[in-house]
N, C-alpha and C positions, 0 to 999 in steps of 0.2 A: 503494499500499500504506500509506504513511504517513498520507495522508489518512483511509483508512478506520480506521487505528487511532485518529486524533484524534476521529473521528466516535463512536467507541465510546467513548472517554473520557468526552467531553462528554455523553454518554448515561445516564451512570451515575448522576447525581444526580437526573435524571428518572424512571429505572428504580426507584432505591430510593423515591423520594417516591409514585411510584403503587402500587407493591407491599407498602409497608412503612408508611410513615407516613401516606399518605391513607386507608387504610382506618380507622385509630384516630383520625385527624381528624375525618373523617365520621361515624364512630361517635359521637362528642362532639357534633357540630353536630345530628345528627338522633335524638339518643337519646329527645325527646319521644315522636316516632313509632313507634321502634322500640320502646319499652319496652311497648308494646301487645302484642308478641310474647311477652312473658313469660307472659302469659293461656294462650298453648299448650305452655309449657315443661314435658315431662314429663307433659303432661295424659292421654297415653294409655299410659303404663307397662304393661306386663304385656300389652299387645294386639298383635296382628299386622295388617299392612296388605298392599295390594296397590298397586304403582305400575303403570298401564297404558300402555304406549307406544301408536304408531300403526302398529306393523308390521303386515303382512300376516297374521302368525299368529293376531292376535287376531279375524280373522274366524271362526276356528275353534273359538272358546271361547263359552260360554255365558254371556254377559256378565251378564243379569239374574240368573243363579244368585248373584254377588257383590253384588247391590243390597244384602244386611243386612250386607255388609262393609266395613271402612274403606277406600275407595280413592280414589287420586290419578290424577288424569289431565291432561293439559297441552294447551296452546294452542288448535289445531283441532279438538280430539276432539269437540268437541259436532256435528260434520259427521256423526259415525258415527250410522248409524240407530237402533243399540240405545244411544245415549246416555242417553236420557230412562228407560229401563227399568232402566239400570245404576243412575241416580241417584249419581252419584259423590259422596262427601262433599267432596272438594276438587279445585277446579281451578285449576293454576299456569298463568300465561301470563307469561313473563319476557323474550322476544325483543324488542329494542327496534324492530325494524321496525314493531311495532303501533303504535307511539305516535309515529313520527317523521313529522311532518306535512307534510315535503317529498315524500313519495311520493304525495300525491295523497289522494283521497278513499276508496281502497279499504278500508283498515284501520280507518277511521272507522266506516265502514258495519259492518265484520265486527265490531267493539266494539260498536257498538248490537244488533246481532243476538243477540252473545253475552249481553249485558245480558237480553234477553227470553228466551235459550235454556237460559240457565244456572238451575236452580232455586235459590229463594230460601233453600232449606234447604243449598244448598252454600258451603262457606266458600271464598273467592276470595282467591289468593295472587298477588301482583302485584310486578313490579319496583318499588323505591322511585321511580327515574326516571321512572315513567309518572303518578306522582301528580299533576304539573301538568296533565296531559291528561285524567285521569279527572276532576278537579276542573271544568276547564274545561267539559267537555262533560256534567257530571252524570250520570256513569255508576256503576253499581252501588250506588244509595244505598239500595236495599232488600235489600242482600247483608250478608253478615259480611266484611270486607275487612281482609287484613293485608299489608303492605307489606314486602318484603324487599331490602336494600340490599346492593349487589353493588360490588366494586372490588378491583384486584389480581389477581394469579393465585394458584393453589396451587405451591408451590414447596419444594422440600429445601432451600434455602438460607434463606429467610425463614419465620419463624413465621406461621401464618394461623389464624383462627376459624371453626368451623361453628356459632356461637351465633348466632341469628337477632334475638337483642336487641342485637346490633352489626352491622357490615359483614361479608361473607363473600366468598370469592373469586370473582369472575366463572366460573362453572361450566363454559362450553363448551357445554352442551346443558341442557334443561328436566328431564331425567331426574335429572341430578346434582343440581340444585337441588329436587327433589322428595326425594331421599334425603336432603339434608341437614336438609329440613324435616321429614322423617318421623323421621329420627335425633333432631331436637330434641325434637318431642313426646314421644318416648319408645318409639316402635313398634319392635318386633323380635319375630320375624323382619319383614323385607320383602321381600315376593315382588314381582320383576319380571316383567313380562309384555308382548309385542308388542316387544322391544328386540332385534331381529337384529342390528343395527350392521353390516350388510355394505356399509357406504358405499362402501369400495373395490372392491366387486364390480361396478361401473358404470363402463364408459369412457366418457372425456372428450375431445371434440373440440376441436383448438387454434384459438382464434380466434372459436369460435363461443358464443352464449349456453350457459350450462351447465344445461340443463333436467333433467339429473339431479339438481339441487339438489331435486327433487319426487320423493322415491324411491317405491316401491310402498307404499301404504298399505291398513289395513284397511278404507277406505271411499273412496270417490269423491267428490273434491270438483268437481261439475258446473260451477259456476263458472270454475275456473281450467283445468279439462279441455277447456273450448269456446274456450281461447285460444291463440294460436300465441306459444308460448313460445320459439319459435326466432327471434322478433323482440327484438332486443336492448332497445328500448325499451318493449315490454311484458313483458319478462323482469325487468328491475331494480325493477319497481314490487312484484315479490313476494320479491325478494332484492337484497341490497345489490350494487352493479356489482362490488363486489370479488368477492363470493360468487358472483355469475353467470358471471364469466368466470374462474373459479379453474382452475388447471390441477391435471394428477393430484399434482405435488409439493406443491402447496399442500394439496391434500386427506389428503396422507399426514401431513403435518406437523400437521393440523388433529386428524387420529385419534389420531396420537400423543401430542399434548397431551391429549387426551379421556380416553385409557386411563390417562395418569400422574396426572391428577386422580381417576378412580376409584380408583387404587390410594392414594394420598394421604389422599384423604377416607377411605378404610375403614381404613386403618393408625391415622390419629387417632382415629377413632371407637372402634376397638376396643381404643387404648391407654386411653381414658376408660372403656370399658365392656366388659371382654374378651368378655362373653356376647351381645354384638350381632352380630345375624346379617343378612345380606342373602343371598338367595337366588335365583338366576335361572332362572325356569320358562319360560322362552323355549325353544320347540324348536331346534335348528339354529342357536343364536346365536353370534355371532363374539366375544361379550362374556365374558371368561374369567377376569375379576378376581374374579368371586364364584363360589362354588361352585353348580353346577347341579342342578337338582330336577325330577323329572316333575309338573307340574300337577295331573294326575288323582291324585296320591298326598297332595296336601296336603288335611289336615281342614280342613274349614270348619264 
């Protein structure tokens, strides 16, 4: 018991540095890169937008109908067969798995495919940590690219920023980083689609690779669909070993922190702008932090 207490005490300086000091230090260190994001600040005030997740309900939406709207998509959404017809205005990729080179050539191949699949008219939003990888392989040279720095956590105890010209907290998922980005750009209301957030509805098998890291999507990733994801060596190429073998308790903790992050983000954004709105237009969504709205009743 005493050993555990000592470890916690020793961890306090590190915790304080990572979640309070480091975001401020890194914001100063990388201010030249992040200052470009000021071009986006409140650029779209008075406009609404749609953030489209990959959930299966998106398959029932006429995505080309949104081609004239401001839309955000994330990560592997270019696998959706309606991606080109949707012509999203923003494509965000924040998962560190993409640019972790020790996972082999798969993600480099995917990034090169994205360089071709993503229209030159689409603004690309990337995790700042990916910048050396992007530069090394000469990716997205013909796109408008903005980098987002992430460090620390959202907390009731530490003040945190949701301004893209500095570091923002690690968001736990790409949807929240899209929300932060859209808020910074001045969009309101923000409608979210394809965000069932039913992560905990899928059972895990102790000791076996967690193939349910690949939840149902609105599209089929044929390359992954043909792989044996029950094989541990195969599974960890597409998710970190920690995530591939996560148990249900870990999954609950992750979802709890994610929902807390949504709440803290929305609270901070509303304090700065009481008229700011996020509306969840995903049918049967578990995500109850934001008010729900029927997609068919949205005026486009």
